[in-house]
PDB file of N, CA, C and O in Angstrom, chain B, residues numbered from 101:
ATOM      1  N   MET B 101     -15.853  38.200  -2.081  1.00  0.00           N
ATOM      2  CA  MET B 101     -16.679  37.177  -2.587  1.00  0.00           C
ATOM      3  C   MET B 101     -18.133  37.918  -3.071  1.00  0.00           C
ATOM      4  O   MET B 101     -18.657  38.926  -2.597  1.00  0.00           O
ATOM      5  N   GLY B 102     -18.487  37.254  -3.926  1.00  0.00           N
ATOM      6  CA  GLY B 102     -19.802  37.724  -4.380  1.00  0.00           C
ATOM      7  C   GLY B 102     -20.882  36.629  -4.579  1.00  0.00           C
ATOM      8  O   GLY B 102     -20.904  35.542  -4.002  1.00  0.00           O
ATOM      9  N   PHE B 103     -21.779  37.090  -5.493  1.00  0.00           N
ATOM     10  CA  PHE B 103     -23.011  36.037  -5.585  1.00  0.00           C
ATOM     11  C   PHE B 103     -22.593  34.784  -6.414  1.00  0.00           C
ATOM     12  O   PHE B 103     -23.098  33.683  -6.193  1.00  0.00           O
ATOM     13  N   ALA B 104     -21.736  34.975  -7.287  1.00  0.00           N
ATOM     14  CA  ALA B 104     -21.180  33.923  -8.263  1.00  0.00           C
ATOM     15  C   ALA B 104     -20.486  32.956  -7.295  1.00  0.00           C
ATOM     16  O   ALA B 104     -20.439  31.777  -7.645  1.00  0.00           O
ATOM     17  N   ASP B 105     -19.980  33.282  -6.201  1.00  0.00           N
ATOM     18  CA  ASP B 105     -18.882  32.256  -5.412  1.00  0.00           C
ATOM     19  C   ASP B 105     -19.793  31.013  -4.824  1.00  0.00           C
ATOM     20  O   ASP B 105     -19.364  29.872  -4.650  1.00  0.00           O
ATOM     21  N   ILE B 106     -21.118  31.454  -4.556  1.00  0.00           N
ATOM     22  CA  ILE B 106     -21.946  30.478  -4.018  1.00  0.00           C
ATOM     23  C   ILE B 106     -22.425  29.309  -5.095  1.00  0.00           C
ATOM     24  O   ILE B 106     -23.095  29.600  -6.085  1.00  0.00           O
ATOM     25  N   SER B 107     -22.000  27.933  -4.788  1.00  0.00           N
ATOM     26  CA  SER B 107     -22.182  26.986  -5.670  1.00  0.00           C
ATOM     27  C   SER B 107     -23.043  26.031  -5.069  1.00  0.00           C
ATOM     28  O   SER B 107     -23.500  25.179  -5.832  1.00  0.00           O
ATOM     29  N   SER B 108     -23.387  25.979  -3.802  1.00  0.00           N
ATOM     30  CA  SER B 108     -23.851  25.066  -2.962  1.00  0.00           C
ATOM     31  C   SER B 108     -25.455  25.486  -2.874  1.00  0.00           C
ATOM     32  O   SER B 108     -25.864  26.532  -2.371  1.00  0.00           O
ATOM     33  N   ARG B 109     -26.213  24.524  -3.424  1.00  0.00           N
ATOM     34  CA  ARG B 109     -27.559  24.808  -3.319  1.00  0.00           C
ATOM     35  C   ARG B 109     -28.143  24.586  -1.822  1.00  0.00           C
ATOM     36  O   ARG B 109     -29.157  25.095  -1.343  1.00  0.00           O
ATOM     37  N   THR B 110     -27.268  23.724  -1.239  1.00  0.00           N
ATOM     38  CA  THR B 110     -27.670  23.295   0.324  1.00  0.00           C
ATOM     39  C   THR B 110     -27.360  24.624   1.243  1.00  0.00           C
ATOM     40  O   THR B 110     -28.066  24.930   2.204  1.00  0.00           O
ATOM     41  N   ALA B 111     -26.267  25.335   0.839  1.00  0.00           N
ATOM     42  CA  ALA B 111     -25.842  26.463   1.687  1.00  0.00           C
ATOM     43  C   ALA B 111     -27.178  27.351   1.480  1.00  0.00           C
ATOM     44  O   ALA B 111     -27.839  27.645   2.475  1.00  0.00           O
ATOM     45  N   ILE B 112     -27.541  27.740   0.318  1.00  0.00           N
ATOM     46  CA  ILE B 112     -28.827  28.812   0.301  1.00  0.00           C
ATOM     47  C   ILE B 112     -29.984  28.350   0.905  1.00  0.00           C
ATOM     48  O   ILE B 112     -30.809  29.128   1.385  1.00  0.00           O
ATOM     49  N   LEU B 113     -30.128  26.985   0.923  1.00  0.00           N
ATOM     50  CA  LEU B 113     -31.480  26.367   1.329  1.00  0.00           C
ATOM     51  C   LEU B 113     -31.300  26.605   3.206  1.00  0.00           C
ATOM     52  O   LEU B 113     -32.158  27.058   3.964  1.00  0.00           O
ATOM     53  N   GLN B 114     -30.048  26.178   3.521  1.00  0.00           N
ATOM     54  CA  GLN B 114     -29.799  26.500   4.949  1.00  0.00           C
ATOM     55  C   GLN B 114     -30.030  27.831   5.516  1.00  0.00           C
ATOM     56  O   GLN B 114     -30.459  28.067   6.645  1.00  0.00           O
ATOM     57  N   ALA B 115     -29.638  28.831   4.446  1.00  0.00           N
ATOM     58  CA  ALA B 115     -29.887  30.216   4.910  1.00  0.00           C
ATOM     59  C   ALA B 115     -31.574  30.572   4.948  1.00  0.00           C
ATOM     60  O   ALA B 115     -32.149  31.269   5.784  1.00  0.00           O
ATOM     61  N   ILE B 116     -32.067  29.986   3.974  1.00  0.00           N
ATOM     62  CA  ILE B 116     -33.561  30.154   4.046  1.00  0.00           C
ATOM     63  C   ILE B 116     -34.169  29.561   5.103  1.00  0.00           C
ATOM     64  O   ILE B 116     -35.113  30.176   5.600  1.00  0.00           O
ATOM     65  N   GLU B 117     -33.821  28.387   5.625  1.00  0.00           N
ATOM     66  CA  GLU B 117     -34.290  27.646   6.586  1.00  0.00           C
ATOM     67  C   GLU B 117     -33.882  28.405   7.938  1.00  0.00           C
ATOM     68  O   GLU B 117     -34.667  28.389   8.886  1.00  0.00           O
ATOM     69  N   GLU B 118     -32.852  28.963   8.010  1.00  0.00           N
ATOM     70  CA  GLU B 118     -32.608  29.699   9.382  1.00  0.00           C
ATOM     71  C   GLU B 118     -33.344  31.062   9.378  1.00  0.00           C
ATOM     72  O   GLU B 118     -33.729  31.594  10.420  1.00  0.00           O
ATOM     73  N   SER B 119     -33.510  31.578   8.193  1.00  0.00           N
ATOM     74  CA  SER B 119     -34.585  32.908   8.099  1.00  0.00           C
ATOM     75  C   SER B 119     -35.862  32.285   8.528  1.00  0.00           C
ATOM     76  O   SER B 119     -36.400  32.924   9.432  1.00  0.00           O
ATOM     77  N   ASP B 120     -36.494  31.242   8.151  1.00  0.00           N
ATOM     78  CA  ASP B 120     -37.727  31.011   8.377  1.00  0.00           C
ATOM     79  C   ASP B 120     -37.931  30.627   9.997  1.00  0.00           C
ATOM     80  O   ASP B 120     -38.981  30.833  10.605  1.00  0.00           O
ATOM     81  N   SER B 121     -36.842  30.087  10.525  1.00  0.00           N
ATOM     82  CA  SER B 121     -36.975  29.656  11.794  1.00  0.00           C
ATOM     83  C   SER B 121     -36.635  30.920  12.994  1.00  0.00           C
ATOM     84  O   SER B 121     -36.932  30.795  14.182  1.00  0.00           O
ATOM     85  N   MET B 122     -36.040  31.984  12.478  1.00  0.00           N
ATOM     86  CA  MET B 122     -35.787  32.987  13.303  1.00  0.00           C
ATOM     87  C   MET B 122     -36.972  34.181  13.063  1.00  0.00           C
ATOM     88  O   MET B 122     -37.360  35.045  13.850  1.00  0.00           O
ATOM     89  N   GLY B 123     -37.350  33.924  11.818  1.00  0.00           N
ATOM     90  CA  GLY B 123     -38.345  35.324  11.415  1.00  0.00           C
ATOM     91  C   GLY B 123     -37.403  36.371  10.721  1.00  0.00           C
ATOM     92  O   GLY B 123     -36.214  36.524  11.001  1.00  0.00           O
ATOM     93  N   ARG B 124     -37.979  36.941   9.948  1.00  0.00           N
ATOM     94  CA  ARG B 124     -37.241  38.164   9.078  1.00  0.00           C
ATOM     95  C   ARG B 124     -36.710  39.294   9.915  1.00  0.00           C
ATOM     96  O   ARG B 124     -35.547  39.667   9.762  1.00  0.00           O
ATOM     97  N   PRO B 125     -37.586  39.909  10.877  1.00  0.00           N
ATOM     98  CA  PRO B 125     -36.646  40.887  11.641  1.00  0.00           C
ATOM     99  C   PRO B 125     -35.678  40.497  12.526  1.00  0.00           C
ATOM    100  O   PRO B 125     -34.703  41.231  12.686  1.00  0.00           O
ATOM    101  N   ALA B 126     -35.785  39.366  13.190  1.00  0.00           N
ATOM    102  CA  ALA B 126     -34.640  38.845  13.987  1.00  0.00           C
ATOM    103  C   ALA B 126     -33.473  38.340  13.116  1.00  0.00           C
ATOM    104  O   ALA B 126     -32.320  38.554  13.487  1.00  0.00           O
ATOM    105  N   PHE B 127     -33.732  37.668  11.955  1.00  0.00           N
ATOM    106  CA  PHE B 127     -32.877  37.394  10.990  1.00  0.00           C
ATOM    107  C   PHE B 127     -31.900  38.698  10.451  1.00  0.00           C
ATOM    108  O   PHE B 127     -30.670  38.734  10.434  1.00  0.00           O
ATOM    109  N   LEU B 128     -32.651  39.520  10.115  1.00  0.00           N
ATOM    110  CA  LEU B 128     -31.992  40.717   9.660  1.00  0.00           C
ATOM    111  C   LEU B 128     -31.213  41.575  10.616  1.00  0.00           C
ATOM    112  O   LEU B 128     -30.240  42.232  10.247  1.00  0.00           O
ATOM    113  N   ALA B 129     -31.683  41.557  11.919  1.00  0.00           N
ATOM    114  CA  ALA B 129     -30.917  42.349  13.075  1.00  0.00           C
ATOM    115  C   ALA B 129     -29.759  41.488  13.386  1.00  0.00           C
ATOM    116  O   ALA B 129     -28.673  42.029  13.595  1.00  0.00           O
ATOM    117  N   GLU B 130     -29.898  39.968  13.448  1.00  0.00           N
ATOM    118  CA  GLU B 130     -28.745  39.122  13.720  1.00  0.00           C
ATOM    119  C   GLU B 130     -27.462  39.298  12.761  1.00  0.00           C
ATOM    120  O   GLU B 130     -26.302  39.205  13.163  1.00  0.00           O
ATOM    121  N   TYR B 131     -27.815  39.545  11.536  1.00  0.00           N
ATOM    122  CA  TYR B 131     -26.579  39.584  10.577  1.00  0.00           C
ATOM    123  C   TYR B 131     -26.378  41.040  10.259  1.00  0.00           C
ATOM    124  O   TYR B 131     -25.347  41.290   9.633  1.00  0.00           O
ATOM    125  N   GLY B 132     -27.255  42.169  10.604  1.00  0.00           N
ATOM    126  CA  GLY B 132     -26.869  43.587  10.356  1.00  0.00           C
ATOM    127  C   GLY B 132     -27.170  43.932   8.916  1.00  0.00           C
ATOM    128  O   GLY B 132     -26.534  44.771   8.279  1.00  0.00           O
ATOM    129  N   PHE B 133     -28.267  43.170   8.409  1.00  0.00           N
ATOM    130  CA  PHE B 133     -28.548  43.558   7.088  1.00  0.00           C
ATOM    131  C   PHE B 133     -29.988  44.503   7.264  1.00  0.00           C
ATOM    132  O   PHE B 133     -30.711  44.422   8.258  1.00  0.00           O
ATOM    133  N   SER B 134     -30.241  45.387   6.123  1.00  0.00           N
ATOM    134  CA  SER B 134     -31.581  45.914   6.016  1.00  0.00           C
ATOM    135  C   SER B 134     -32.524  45.296   5.229  1.00  0.00           C
ATOM    136  O   SER B 134     -32.074  44.396   4.519  1.00  0.00           O
ATOM    137  N   GLU B 135     -33.694  45.519   5.150  1.00  0.00           N
ATOM    138  CA  GLU B 135     -34.552  45.037   4.344  1.00  0.00           C
ATOM    139  C   GLU B 135     -34.556  45.391   2.920  1.00  0.00           C
ATOM    140  O   GLU B 135     -34.648  46.563   2.555  1.00  0.00           O
ATOM    141  N   ALA B 136     -34.439  44.205   1.943  1.00  0.00           N
ATOM    142  CA  ALA B 136     -34.320  44.454   0.539  1.00  0.00           C
ATOM    143  C   ALA B 136     -35.209  45.429   0.231  1.00  0.00           C
ATOM    144  O   ALA B 136     -36.262  45.559   0.855  1.00  0.00           O
ATOM    145  N   ARG B 137     -34.860  46.187  -0.749  1.00  0.00           N
ATOM    146  CA  ARG B 137     -35.866  47.054  -1.480  1.00  0.00           C
ATOM    147  C   ARG B 137     -36.379  46.724  -2.999  1.00  0.00           C
ATOM    148  O   ARG B 137     -37.481  47.001  -3.471  1.00  0.00           O
ATOM    149  N   ARG B 138     -35.326  46.081  -3.613  1.00  0.00           N
ATOM    150  CA  ARG B 138     -35.574  45.569  -5.137  1.00  0.00           C
ATOM    151  C   ARG B 138     -35.430  44.314  -5.386  1.00  0.00           C
ATOM    152  O   ARG B 138     -36.194  43.774  -6.187  1.00  0.00           O
ATOM    153  N   TYR B 139     -34.599  43.726  -4.862  1.00  0.00           N
ATOM    154  CA  TYR B 139     -34.059  42.201  -5.303  1.00  0.00           C
ATOM    155  C   TYR B 139     -34.623  41.321  -4.401  1.00  0.00           C
ATOM    156  O   TYR B 139     -34.628  41.716  -3.235  1.00  0.00           O
ATOM    157  N   PHE B 140     -35.101  40.231  -4.627  1.00  0.00           N
ATOM    158  CA  PHE B 140     -35.600  39.109  -3.687  1.00  0.00           C
ATOM    159  C   PHE B 140     -35.371  37.918  -4.290  1.00  0.00           C
ATOM    160  O   PHE B 140     -35.531  37.783  -5.503  1.00  0.00           O
ATOM    161  N   LEU B 141     -34.933  36.838  -3.420  1.00  0.00           N
ATOM    162  CA  LEU B 141     -34.901  35.577  -3.862  1.00  0.00           C
ATOM    163  C   LEU B 141     -36.297  34.918  -3.380  1.00  0.00           C
ATOM    164  O   LEU B 141     -36.802  35.018  -2.262  1.00  0.00           O
ATOM    165  N   VAL B 142     -36.810  34.197  -4.541  1.00  0.00           N
ATOM    166  CA  VAL B 142     -38.266  33.535  -4.510  1.00  0.00           C
ATOM    167  C   VAL B 142     -37.918  32.006  -4.252  1.00  0.00           C
ATOM    168  O   VAL B 142     -37.156  31.366  -4.977  1.00  0.00           O
ATOM    169  N   TRP B 143     -38.564  31.495  -3.132  1.00  0.00           N
ATOM    170  CA  TRP B 143     -38.527  29.929  -2.848  1.00  0.00           C
ATOM    171  C   TRP B 143     -39.869  29.618  -2.264  1.00  0.00           C
ATOM    172  O   TRP B 143     -40.370  30.088  -1.242  1.00  0.00           O
ATOM    173  N   ARG B 144     -40.394  28.680  -3.156  1.00  0.00           N
ATOM    174  CA  ARG B 144     -41.780  28.096  -2.565  1.00  0.00           C
ATOM    175  C   ARG B 144     -42.738  29.197  -2.172  1.00  0.00           C
ATOM    176  O   ARG B 144     -43.403  29.219  -1.137  1.00  0.00           O
ATOM    177  N   GLY B 145     -42.722  30.174  -3.199  1.00  0.00           N
ATOM    178  CA  GLY B 145     -43.763  31.266  -3.084  1.00  0.00           C
ATOM    179  C   GLY B 145     -43.467  32.164  -2.056  1.00  0.00           C
ATOM    180  O   GLY B 145     -44.274  33.069  -1.842  1.00  0.00           O
ATOM    181  N   GLN B 146     -42.368  32.069  -1.326  1.00  0.00           N
ATOM    182  CA  GLN B 146     -41.925  33.065  -0.162  1.00  0.00           C
ATOM    183  C   GLN B 146     -40.855  34.141  -0.908  1.00  0.00           C
ATOM    184  O   GLN B 146     -40.026  33.753  -1.732  1.00  0.00           O
ATOM    185  N   LEU B 147     -40.964  35.203  -0.595  1.00  0.00           N
ATOM    186  CA  LEU B 147     -39.841  36.248  -0.830  1.00  0.00           C
ATOM    187  C   LEU B 147     -38.698  36.343   0.363  1.00  0.00           C
ATOM    188  O   LEU B 147     -39.020  36.407   1.550  1.00  0.00           O
ATOM    189  N   TYR B 148     -37.495  36.344  -0.036  1.00  0.00           N
ATOM    190  CA  TYR B 148     -36.255  36.458   0.868  1.00  0.00           C
ATOM    191  C   TYR B 148     -35.619  37.590   0.388  1.00  0.00           C
ATOM    192  O   TYR B 148     -35.619  37.789  -0.827  1.00  0.00           O
ATOM    193  N   ASP B 149     -34.969  38.519   1.294  1.00  0.00           N
ATOM    194  CA  ASP B 149     -33.989  39.443   0.961  1.00  0.00           C
ATOM    195  C   ASP B 149     -32.782  38.985   0.406  1.00  0.00           C
ATOM    196  O   ASP B 149     -31.962  38.511   1.192  1.00  0.00           O
ATOM    197  N   SER B 150     -32.474  39.038  -0.937  1.00  0.00           N
ATOM    198  CA  SER B 150     -31.525  38.447  -1.643  1.00  0.00           C
ATOM    199  C   SER B 150     -30.113  38.482  -1.018  1.00  0.00           C
ATOM    200  O   SER B 150     -29.486  37.469  -0.706  1.00  0.00           O
ATOM    201  N   LYS B 151     -29.622  39.918  -0.847  1.00  0.00           N
ATOM    202  CA  LYS B 151     -28.310  40.048  -0.102  1.00  0.00           C
ATOM    203  C   LYS B 151     -28.006  39.360   1.066  1.00  0.00           C
ATOM    204  O   LYS B 151     -26.935  38.842   1.379  1.00  0.00           O
ATOM    205  N   ARG B 152     -29.178  39.412   1.755  1.00  0.00           N
ATOM    206  CA  ARG B 152     -28.978  38.599   3.220  1.00  0.00           C
ATOM    207  C   ARG B 152     -29.016  37.067   3.022  1.00  0.00           C
ATOM    208  O   ARG B 152     -28.394  36.316   3.772  1.00  0.00           O
ATOM    209  N   SER B 153     -29.737  36.645   2.028  1.00  0.00           N
ATOM    210  CA  SER B 153     -29.661  35.228   1.949  1.00  0.00           C
ATOM    211  C   SER B 153     -28.476  34.630   1.364  1.00  0.00           C
ATOM    212  O   SER B 153     -27.998  33.599   1.837  1.00  0.00           O
ATOM    213  N   TRP B 154     -27.955  35.248   0.313  1.00  0.00           N
ATOM    214  CA  TRP B 154     -26.435  34.937  -0.214  1.00  0.00           C
ATOM    215  C   TRP B 154     -25.427  35.208   0.840  1.00  0.00           C
ATOM    216  O   TRP B 154     -24.434  34.489   0.949  1.00  0.00           O
ATOM    217  N   GLY B 155     -25.690  36.416   1.771  1.00  0.00           N
ATOM    218  CA  GLY B 155     -24.511  36.541   2.723  1.00  0.00           C
ATOM    219  C   GLY B 155     -24.448  35.444   3.654  1.00  0.00           C
ATOM    220  O   GLY B 155     -23.326  35.018   3.929  1.00  0.00           O
ATOM    221  N   VAL B 156     -25.536  34.872   4.230  1.00  0.00           N
ATOM    222  CA  VAL B 156     -25.684  33.872   5.182  1.00  0.00           C
ATOM    223  C   VAL B 156     -25.201  32.674   4.689  1.00  0.00           C
ATOM    224  O   VAL B 156     -24.502  31.877   5.314  1.00  0.00           O
ATOM    225  N   ALA B 157     -25.720  32.536   3.182  1.00  0.00           N
ATOM    226  CA  ALA B 157     -25.271  31.216   2.397  1.00  0.00           C
ATOM    227  C   ALA B 157     -23.819  31.148   2.370  1.00  0.00           C
ATOM    228  O   ALA B 157     -23.299  30.044   2.530  1.00  0.00           O
ATOM    229  N   HIS B 158     -23.027  32.269   2.174  1.00  0.00           N
ATOM    230  CA  HIS B 158     -21.570  32.282   2.299  1.00  0.00           C
ATOM    231  C   HIS B 158     -21.079  31.659   3.695  1.00  0.00           C
ATOM    232  O   HIS B 158     -20.127  30.887   3.803  1.00  0.00           O
ATOM    233  N   ARG B 159     -21.826  32.087   4.669  1.00  0.00           N
ATOM    234  CA  ARG B 159     -21.287  31.665   5.939  1.00  0.00           C
ATOM    235  C   ARG B 159     -21.393  29.963   6.089  1.00  0.00           C
ATOM    236  O   ARG B 159     -20.561  29.346   6.754  1.00  0.00           O
ATOM    237  N   TYR B 160     -22.342  29.395   5.498  1.00  0.00           N
ATOM    238  CA  TYR B 160     -22.718  28.110   5.301  1.00  0.00           C
ATOM    239  C   TYR B 160     -21.496  27.369   4.369  1.00  0.00           C
ATOM    240  O   TYR B 160     -20.781  26.460   4.793  1.00  0.00           O
ATOM    241  N   GLU B 161     -21.423  27.928   3.086  1.00  0.00           N
ATOM    242  CA  GLU B 161     -20.600  27.257   2.265  1.00  0.00           C
ATOM    243  C   GLU B 161     -19.007  27.547   2.502  1.00  0.00           C
ATOM    244  O   GLU B 161     -18.150  26.817   2.003  1.00  0.00           O
ATOM    245  N   PHE B 162     -18.711  28.619   3.266  1.00  0.00           N
ATOM    246  CA  PHE B 162     -17.209  28.877   3.642  1.00  0.00           C
ATOM    247  C   PHE B 162     -17.366  29.214   5.182  1.00  0.00           C
ATOM    248  O   PHE B 162     -17.483  30.375   5.575  1.00  0.00           O
ATOM    249  N   PRO B 163     -17.360  28.275   5.901  1.00  0.00           N
ATOM    250  CA  PRO B 163     -17.459  28.404   7.491  1.00  0.00           C
ATOM    251  C   PRO B 163     -16.045  28.893   7.937  1.00  0.00           C
ATOM    252  O   PRO B 163     -15.979  29.503   9.004  1.00  0.00           O
ATOM    253  N   THR B 164     -15.068  28.709   7.316  1.00  0.00           N
ATOM    254  CA  THR B 164     -13.767  29.164   7.905  1.00  0.00           C
ATOM    255  C   THR B 164     -13.432  30.587   7.610  1.00  0.00           C
ATOM    256  O   THR B 164     -12.467  31.110   8.168  1.00  0.00           O
ATOM    257  N   LEU B 165     -14.167  31.235   6.773  1.00  0.00           N
ATOM    258  CA  LEU B 165     -13.851  32.474   6.417  1.00  0.00           C
ATOM    259  C   LEU B 165     -14.472  33.491   7.553  1.00  0.00           C
ATOM    260  O   LEU B 165     -15.603  33.220   7.955  1.00  0.00           O
ATOM    261  N   ARG B 166     -13.967  34.364   7.963  1.00  0.00           N
ATOM    262  CA  ARG B 166     -14.337  35.500   8.793  1.00  0.00           C
ATOM    263  C   ARG B 166     -14.459  36.871   8.362  1.00  0.00           C
ATOM    264  O   ARG B 166     -13.745  37.174   7.407  1.00  0.00           O
ATOM    265  N   SER B 167     -15.227  37.803   8.864  1.00  0.00           N
ATOM    266  CA  SER B 167     -15.344  39.191   8.524  1.00  0.00           C
ATOM    267  C   SER B 167     -14.202  39.715   9.215  1.00  0.00           C
ATOM    268  O   SER B 167     -13.848  39.334  10.331  1.00  0.00           O
ATOM    269  N   GLN B 168     -13.468  40.854   8.326  1.00  0.00           N
ATOM    270  CA  GLN B 168     -12.469  41.609   8.868  1.00  0.00           C
ATOM    271  C   GLN B 168     -13.370  42.948   9.447  1.00  0.00           C
ATOM    272  O   GLN B 168     -13.289  43.985   8.790  1.00  0.00           O
ATOM    273  N   ARG B 169     -14.029  42.935  10.391  1.00  0.00           N
ATOM    274  CA  ARG B 169     -14.596  44.122  10.888  1.00  0.00           C
ATOM    275  C   ARG B 169     -13.595  44.881  11.737  1.00  0.00           C
ATOM    276  O   ARG B 169     -13.912  45.949  12.259  1.00  0.00           O
TER     277      ARG B 169
END
């Protein structure tokens, strides 16, 4: 699954809300992402790590999918 699979604005906003409530360092650690270096999502003047935001939005939009770790 990739960026184009996300069609729910709500899922992205839920990921942003979760990030805001946890704070960036805790949010990155929780989901195993590193800090973005190049690409960011901009929402209401704030920068969010793009891969992390979309990755967590996948979780909200497709809650029955699980990682194959």
